[in-house]
C-alpha positions, 0 to 999 in steps of 0.5 A: 463563508465566502468573505471569511475565506477571501479574508483568510487567504488574501491576508497572507498575500504578502511578500516573503521568501526563503533564502537558499543557496541555489548550489544545492538545487541540482540541475537534472541530467537525464543520465544522472549527475555523473555526466555533469560537466561545465560544457554539459551544464551549458546546454541548459540555460536554466542552469549555472556552473559554479565551483564544479557544480551544475545547479539551478539558477536563482528563482528571480532568474529562472522561475516565475513571478506573481502577476496580477491580483488574486481572484477569490472564490468560496473555496479559495483563490487563484493568482496568475504566475508569469515566467520571468525569462522565457530564455531560461529553460531546461528541456524546452516547452516552458509554459509562459503563464500559469495559474496557482490555485488554492482549493479548500476541502475539509478543514484538514484537506488543502489542494494546490494546483499549478496549471496552464490556463490556455492549454488543456493538460493531462490530469489524473482521471480518478476523482478524489472523494471530497465534500461538496462544501468546504470546512469552516475552520481550516487547520492551515494557512497559505502564504504567497509572495506579493504581486511582482515578486518571485513566486514562492508559497508557504503552507503552515499549520494554523495552530502553531505555525509549523511549516507544511510546505515551503517552496524554495528555488525556481518552479519549472513548468515545461511541456514534459518536465515539472519541478518543485523544491521544498524545505521540510520541517524535519527529517522524519520523512516516510513514504513514497513508493513503490520503492525498496527502502533500506530504512523506513525513515528517508535518508538526506545525506547523501542526496538520494533519488528514487523514481516512481513509475510502474514497472515489472522489476523483482524486488531489489535493494537498489534505488529502483521503481517497482510495481506501483506508483504512490507519490505520497509522503508523511512528515512528522513535524516536531517533537510533539508528533504533529504530522501531515502528509502530501500527495502529488497527484500524478500518474506520469513518471516522476522522481523525488530527491532528498537532500540537505540545505547548506544549513543542514535543513532537510529538503525535497525535490519533486519532478514529473514529466507530464500533466500538472502540479496537483498537491493535496495536503492532509493536516492530521495532526496525529499520524493516524488522523493523517492515514484516515484522512488520506484513505478517505480521500482516495477510498477507504480500504476494501473489507477483505473476506475473513477467509483471506486473513487465513494462511495462503499457500502458492508456488509456481511449479506445482506442475500437476494436480497430483502434486497439489494433492500431495501437498494438502496431505502433508499439510493435514498430516502435520496439522498446519492451518491453511485457508487458501490454495493459490494456482500460478500459471502452470495450471494454464494450457500454454499459459493462456488465461481462462484455460487449464492444462488438459494433461497435468491439470486435467482434473482441476475442476475436481481438485477444486471441489476437493479443496472446497470439501476441506474448507479451503478456498481457491484463488487463480492467477490471471495475466492481462495480456491475451494471445492474438489467436482471434479465430480459435481463442474465445476470450481474444475473439470476443475481446476483438469483437468488443474492441477492448485492446490497447491501440497505437496512438497513430496508424502510422506507428503500426509496424509494417509486419504486423498481422492484418488481424491485429489491426492497430492494436499494440502487439507484444510478447509475455508468457505465451508462445504466441504474440499478445495484445493488452486489454484497455481496462479504462474502457467500459467495454473492456470491463463488460468483456472481462466480467463475461470472461470471468463469469464463463470461466467460473462455470468451468473452475469454481474459483473463489478469488483472483490474483492479477499479475503482470499488470504494470503492464509487463512485456518481455524484451521490449525494443529488442528485434524479436519483440515490441518495438517502440518509436523514438518519439517525444513520448517513448524517448522524452527529454527527461525520462526520470531515473526510471530509465536508468536504474536496475537492469534497464538495458535500453535506458527507456521508460518502455523497458519491460513494458509496452510503448508510451505511444499508445492510446487508451480511453474511458469512453469519453476521453482519450489518453496517452499511455504515457500519461496513464501507464501507472494506472494500468494495474488500478484499472484492472483491479477495478474491473476485476473486483466489479466483475466478481461482485457481478458474478456473486453480488452476495459476497465480498470479492478477493482480488490480489494485484501486483501493480497499484496506485492511490485508491487500489486498496478500495478494491483489493489487496497487494503483495510486495512482488518477486523477492528473494530468499534473503535476510535483507529482503525479509527485513525490508518487507516490514518497511514495505508493509508499513508503507502500504498501510500508509498508502491505504492498502493495509492488506499486504505482505511479502512472499514468505521464505522468498520467491527466488532462490532457496531458503535454508531451514532457519530463514524459512522458520523465521520468515514464517514467524514474521509472515504470520503477522503480515496482514496478507499471509502467503508462502510462495516460490518460483519454478525449478526450486524445491518446495518451501511450504511449511512441511518442507522441514520438520522444524519449520512445520513445528514453528509454523503450526505454533505461530499460525495457530497464534495468528488464527487465535487473534484473527477476530482482532485483526478482522476488527482492525480491517473493519475499522480501516474499511469504515474510517480509513485507519491503518491496520499495521502501524509503526511505533511512532504512529501510536507514540508520535511524541516518542522521538526514539521510536521514529527510527524503529523499522524492525518492529510493528504493531497490529492496531494500537494493541499488539506489538511484533518484534521478529528475529531477522538476523541469522543465528540470533537467539535473542534480540533487542526490542524497543518498548515505548512507554506503558506496560507490555505483556508477553502475549503467550505467557502473559507475563509483564516484559517491560513497564518503564519505557521507553526502554530498549531491552534484550529478550530471549528469542530461540528459534521456536519463539517470535517475541509478541507483546500486548500493550497494557490498556488493550483488550484483544478478542480471540477465538480458539484456533482451528485448521482453517477459518471455516472451523475456527469461526464456529469456536468459542470466543475469549478475551485477553485483558491487558491492564494498564498502569491505572488498572484499566483496559478497553477494546472492541469486536466486529463480527459478521458472516465473514464474506457477505455484504455489510448491514447493521442487521447482519453484523455485530459490534461490541465494546469491552471495558475493564476498570476496578475489577469490573469487566463489561461487554456492551453490544452496540448492534447485531446480536443476532449475528453471533447467535450460537457463539459463546464467550468461553474464556477471559484472561486478565494480565497484570492483576496485582492480587488474587481474586477472592470471588468472581461473578458473571452477571451476578452468578458466582463462577468456580472455573477460574485460576490465578498465577503470576499476576494472571487471572484466567476464567474458563468454561464460561459458556456465556452467549455472545449475543447477551451483554456481560458484566464480570465483577471480581472481588479481591 
């Protein structure tokens, strides 16, 4: 094995290079390119002014060269790199000698690290899930330039030579600035986050730059950094659909730029301001292979409890238990399905965690019990920051005793006027009237304290799930005289703060805007980290602590944790919503892109605030958004303080639309739940863009206003005001209207205009797919008792297949307690084969089967050898009903024509 890998990699250690016009490699200015002048360009010796452009010097001037021989090992090789000229620099602190290391993991997973061998630098302290021994047949080759030549490297696909990553121009590796450029194999680039993207596919002309750095910023259409950090992208390489993805594994602030080379080739620049370069490549080759490979490396998705797939209601501004009771009466009267009632910060006493308002929410414990009696679950919000009343407020008092709060990195940075009882904690200001401190959730002691506080509050309020907000972390009015003041040192004013310091409403042009200072210390119990390095891990660390706490409180149940800030691996512990959006048609449209991206990021349980968080929607917008939101994996209607209610009962028309579309959602929850089980077990996505399922269909790659549940159900929402029709792209195959069962398209790929009046959302089932369903009810507690059914959509060859997973809905998994069955249809025969766990569905029946696309009417139908008479045939649809066949028994349906 060792000899094989050494031979593989050494055989590609040949001189090569990609000629590129260095004028397109922009020199980075902290304030942006608008300040570029010849004089300003002269401040950076690694830059050159040519024909009105400030660009990077050539690789053989400003980059590194390969120094010495390769050192091979059983998992790859290392080679040293030497800075060509230490006088050429951008921001100073250039590292003179680097190591370029190739590490082979699975056949589909390659890691490349570039680091300083002499000085330890920050690396993300969350290990990825990789095997102990490498695969034996890697899907890639790695080439590097030969000894003494300017450093370049090229990763290619072994099967066909497709380019995976081809470095261009000079590598920059400084103390607080790292930069790498690559030419891309195509312009079909997707991913990176959390950013607001106006199109799913990235734009290369004009040049576009987005920052990545966790920040509390409401959803916008600007090139901004939002709540989470996902330095990860996917690229479709060719017309055949070969696909790979790349993770730059860093939690430091970073940015990426897309642009075109002089010949029109797409290219990408990656910049970060700390740590090392740690690249992970996932070779697919199919888009869904890539999703699975990446998710398995960061941790496959949390398996959400069944009830969390139901409709969830929330708002900031219920203001009392009385108003929540009135809302519930309206929802029941209008027969609108609901599973979860959320509580925002207005339930708290003074906006303090682990309290409730003794006046307006004095009977909250009783209300929670009432909701439970109606089969509803209750989810409470918690913010990370706690008040500094260490003597009178129990959670803070106990937290101080356990020393769980984030501290300044140096005692000298503690403000002179800081209260003695706050010691060296970093003190800020968020929702409470009092000053606050911030738990360090990386610290094991913090996890113990947090679990204890959640346990104590569970005895007061019998909540079912936790919603963690403000965990970027957020701080109000940072660097203003009345709030937290950050020092002007190299951490809080880095030489290149990335575009995160300049986009949006950043008043002070610093990374700490609306957050805490970078000059803080955090610890995992063994190592100490600068907040500068681990800032974007704050939300991840809180969701881990919260999920583990809920498991400790109730080890028999799967937790439900909703988080705003995320990082690679967050989906292994909880779910995400897309933040504070606005009642705006464009925000509605862009929510589809966000949902698709987070399925790529390994967090498939995601959705946007239906009808918008800010501002007031009109009836049409809310009706259309309820239709779209009914197909978000995480389905929640939520809005802010001071606005009218926008729940489905606010308009009679919206109530009617919501009742219909939510009933459709609830009907097919068994299919959605099965998709989540597959995601949990194998890392697959739940919601998919069309090109994921049809990777060689080039026309599908720009479709970002439609999406699929798995491979079988396509949703095409209306996202234009006043529209009663819409154009839909149908890929190759047969597509049936999910509600009517009629064939809508059969000669794809084709774009077809369909009718979509206000009461209809176009939803289609793909030929060849069998969807399990269940008769819907007002909530999942009731619907899970109802009979099952199957929607069998026939492909051109008359065949179809599908599966179902079932268990108790929120317990820990085991083969004994969970049920799996496969369905197949061919030549008039439908078979259900039970794989395991028949006891998990004891008492539940399969009561109906609907077959779409039958060319002929049956003459007779038998189920397990017995003739049935409860069936009908109309418009190519066979409907069998009143079957009452136990789900724990295998079934064989024979149709004679």
